[in-house]
N, C-alpha and C positions, 0 to 999 in steps of 0.2 A: 503494498499497501504505498509506502513511504518514497516508494520508484515515481509514482501517480503525480506528488506534490512535486518532486523534483522537477518532472517533465512539464508540469506546468506551468513552473516557474520560468524555467527556460524558455517554453515555445512563447510565453508571454512577453519576454524581455523580449526574444525575436522579433517578433511581431512587430512591438512597438517602435522598435530601432529601425525595422524596416521603412517605418510611416514616418518619422523624425527625421534619420540622416535627409534624403530629399530635398525637406522645405528649410535643414542648414544651409543644405550648397544654393539655394534660394536667397535665403536670407545673407549669407555672405557675399557672394556674387552682388545683389542689390547696394551692400555697405562697404564694398571694398575690403574685406577683412581675408587679408591674404598673408600668405608667408613668405616674403621674397627672397629668392634665392640669394647665393653672394658666395665666397672664396671659401668655409667652412662649411657649407650646409653641401649636401649630395647633392638636392634637387634641382630641377631647370622650370622656368616657369615661376608663375603665380599660383598658387593653392590655398585654399581657405584651410582656417588654421585651426577652427575651434569645432571640431567633430566630435570632441571630447564632452560638448555640451550637453549629447544627448543620455551621456552614461549612467549619470546617476538618476534621474528622473525614471528613465526606466528599468533600473534595476528595483530601486526604491518600491516602485511601483508593481512590479511584478514580484518583488518580495513580500510587502503589504497584502498584497491581494492572495496569495499562497497561504500567509501565516493566518488571513481570515476566512478562508473556506478550511483551512484546518479546525478551528477552534469550533465555525459554526456547526462544521460535522467532523467530527474525530473518529479517525479511524487507524490512528496509527498512533505506535507509544513508545517513546526513544528505548535507546536498549538500557537491561536492566531496570526498566521500571523506573526509569529516569526523567523525570519531568523538568527542565531547565524554567529559570522565571526569565532569561532572554534578556535583561539587566546590561550586560554586556553586549548584544545586539543593538539594545536602543540608543544606549550612550555610543557606541561605535554608528551609527546613521547620524544622532547628533556632531559626532566630530570628523563623518564623511562632509557631510552637506555645508559646515563651514569651512573645509580643507577644499572643496568646491567649490563654493563662492572667491575663494582666493585668487584660485584656479581660470575661473571667469576671467577676473578681472585682468588678469596678469595676458590672457589670450586678448584681450579687446585695448585696455591701456597702458600694460608694463605694472610690474610691482617688485620692488628692490627684493633682494636675497634674503635682507635681514629679516623682513615683514613677512616673506615665505617658512623662511625658518619658526620665527614666534608663532606662526598660523601652524606649522605641522605639529612643535610642540605642545600646542594648548589641545589640537586634535587629540593627539595621543594621552591627556594626561585624561581625558575624558571618558579613555579606555581603563586607565590605572583606575579612575575611580570606579567603577563598575566593579572591581575587586580581580580582574583580571589581571597578573600581570604572568611572568615566567618566575615559576617559583623552584625550577630545578634544571641540574646541565645533566640530566643521567650519563655518567661513565666520562663528562671531559674534566680533564685534568683530575680526575678523582673528588668535584664536587657533587652531590645527590639531593642539597639540599640550598635555598637560597632563603635569607631573612626577606621580610616583606618591603621593606628598603632598597634594598639592594635590588630585589628583585623587580619592583616598579623602574629605578631608574635603568635597570638594563631593557626592561621593555620599553621606554621613552626613545633609549638612544637604538635597537633594532627597529621600530615603527618609524622613526625620522629616517634611517640607514635606510631601510627597503625601500621609501617612499620616493627617496630622492634617489635609488636605485635603477628603478624603471624612468625616472623621470631623465637621467641623464643618459638610458642607452636607446634611448627613442631617438635613433639617427638615421633609421633606413626605413623603407616603406615594409610595412608589417613586420618589424624588429618587435616592439613596446608587446604590441596584440599578438602577436605571434608564440612570445616567448608567456604571456600571458595566460593563453588559454589552455596550452600544453599544463600549468602550474596549478590552474584553477580545476583540471578536471581529475589531475591528482588529489590535491587536497580536497576536491566535492567525491572523491571515492574512498579516498578514506576515512571523510567524516559520515559517507553512508553506511561505510563496512562497521564501525562503532554504534553503527545507529543515532546516530547527529543527522539527523537529518534535515533540522534547519538552516545547518549552518552550509550543508550540501548544497541546500535550494539556492543562498547566497552565492555560491560557487559557479552554478550550473546557470544561474539568470545573469550574473557579468558575461558569461560563454554567448550567451545569447544577446547580448548585444554587441557583443566582441564581432562576432559571425558579418554581419552585414556589413560594419566597420571594416574589417579585413579585406573584403570585397571590394572597397572603394576606395579604399587605401592604397591594395596593392594592385587592382585590376582596371581602377576608371581610369577615366581617357582626358586626361588637363587640357586640351583642345576642345572638348566637349561640356565642360563642368563637372565636371563625373567624379573628380578623385580630389579625395581632403586627408589632413591631416587630425590628431586628436589634438594636438596641442596642451598645454599643460595641465587642464582642465581634467583632461583624460590620463595620459599618464600619472600625476599626482593620486587621480582617484583609484588607479590600478595599483597603484605601488602599494597604499595604503589598505586597498582590501586585501591584497597578498599579503600585507605587513601583519596584517589583523586575524587571516587564518593561519601563517606561519604560529603566532602566537598564542592562539588559544590551541593549536596541535598542541604546542609544547608545555602547552598548563599543564602538568599530570597533577592528575585524576585516576587512581587506580579502580575506580567502582564505576569510570564513565569511558575514559579511552583506555583500550587494552591492547594497541597495535604488536605486529609480528614481528619488531625488532626495538632500534633505539627509538624516541619519540624523536629527538634533536634533528637525529639523521632525516630523518621520514620529514622534520618538518622546513630544514634547508637546504635536500637536494633540488625539490622542483626549482627553485629560483637560485641555482648556484652559479652560473653563467654571468647574471647583473651581480650578483654578491663580490666574486673575485673579479669580474672587470673593475670598477669601481673601485676597487682596494686596489687595485692595481694602476690603476691612475692615479690616486692621491696619492701613491707611495713614491708617483714619479715625480707628481710636481710639487711633492716638499721637496724631493732631493734636488729637484731643480731651479726651488726656490719660486714657483709660479702662485698665483695666488689662484686658491681651491677653488674657486665660485668663477672664473672665469674660462668659457666656453674653448676648448681648442679639436685636433683632431688626433687625439690619443688613445680614444674607444678601439674597442677590436675591429670591429665593423668597419674604421676608417683604417687601419690594418689593411685589412684581407680587401677592400678596396686600391689604395696603394700597392697590393701586391699585383694589380692588374685585373681583379675579379670583379665581376658585374653585380651592380646590387641582388639579382636573383641570387644568383649563387654564394654571393655571403651571406644573405638571409638563409637558405637551406643549410648552409655548413653549420654557422648560428646555433638556429632549432636544432639540428641532428646532434653539435656535439653538446647540447642542455643535456636531453634526451639520451644522450649516453653517456654522460653521467649520474643522472638519477637514475639510471636502471644499474648500473655498476654498483654504485651505491645502495642500492634495497637487495642486489645481488651478496653485495660483500658483509652488510651488519650483522648477518646470520653468521658470521666466521671469524671476524676481528673486532676489535672497540672502534667506537665512532671516532677516538684522536687519531688512529691510525688510516680511517678512513678519510677524515678531513687532511690530514698529511698528505695523502697520496693524490685526492684535489690539484690543492697547492703547488706539488711538483708536476703535476701533468700540464698545469694551466702554465705553468712559470716557463716549462719546456716548449710548449707548443708558441707563446708569447714572443720566445727567444727566438725560434724558429720564422717565426712572423716578421718579426724585425729585423732579420740577416737579410733576409728574401725582398724586405724593402731596401733594405741598406744597399745591395749590389745592386737594385734596379736603376737607384736613384745615382749610385757610383757611374753606370752603365750610359743613363742620360745626361751625365757631365762631363763624359768622355767623348759624344757625339755631339755634345753644343761646343766642346772645345775644339774639338774637330771643323766643326762648321763655322766656328768664329776667327779660326786661323787660316782657313779657305778665304772666307770672306777679306781678310787682312792682306794676304796676299796678291786677291784680283786688286783690290783698292790701290795696294802698291804699286802693281803691275802698270795699272791706268795711269797713278800718276809720274812713272818712268817712259810711257809713250808720252 
């Protein structure tokens, strides 16, 4: 019976998004709400940047509609006879709406990064106030229990970090939405298997709104005005939802969540690539003494395109890497501890990035040598003409 409620939320959200997104394209065209390309950005032409405006209204409507149907016609029971009071969901949506409004303002008129951080911290605090926080990190550095204050602080840091990770990785068509669809399907399945169907509804309702957006974002025609970006209103929304689901799953409740392995690995693995990529970018910027919040071309998708890969192939490769990491982690957790799994992940990611960097460096050297040869030839021709 729980599958029916999950399906209702998914379909409701997808249908609403299919109706709303074309209207957003019309509004963006009328008011010239475009994201114009520059040297750092990978797209060409002017593309609407407010696709993410559709996310929260569609998700919220689908979620509330599904919960309303359930409470009016109850037919499913949470696992182990557990009925949540949903206080964490209610305050999560309060934080999500607050964050969403900040993202909309940023897409329309701009918003300073300090204000963005303040909004993200306040939104995260609302979740902590509901009583939901990371209360353990099982098997990680031999820590099995966290005090409320440490757990609350760690939860805020994790939520803000994941929110920004999804915002920063939104650099090529379909990347943020594709990674989110995969992670949300994993989280939704995990919550469903544990009988927490309301959180599964949230995950699959978000998938529902992303499917139409993914189509317009990846396959839309720019010249026909059928292509759009999600903007900060979308990427911040996705990051906050993924962060909330990860924290919710990582919150240890032995009478509710009984996974087949370490809950920390299951909570982190679906969004591992955005996490590792942002960690690497931060370390590189610190090493080079660059501003942490100034956009550049140091993300994984920029490296792949600098290697000569097309945006489509870079998208497929990153999505494949994320899926592979997740599957391997889910298999390895049956045999080794989570600390060794994360060490392996970091090692593999570091080796891959070193390889990518070397390929880019060699390609740049070849281009530089060719330019020098052309320059010398032009100088020789000019000198010959002067002699004549």
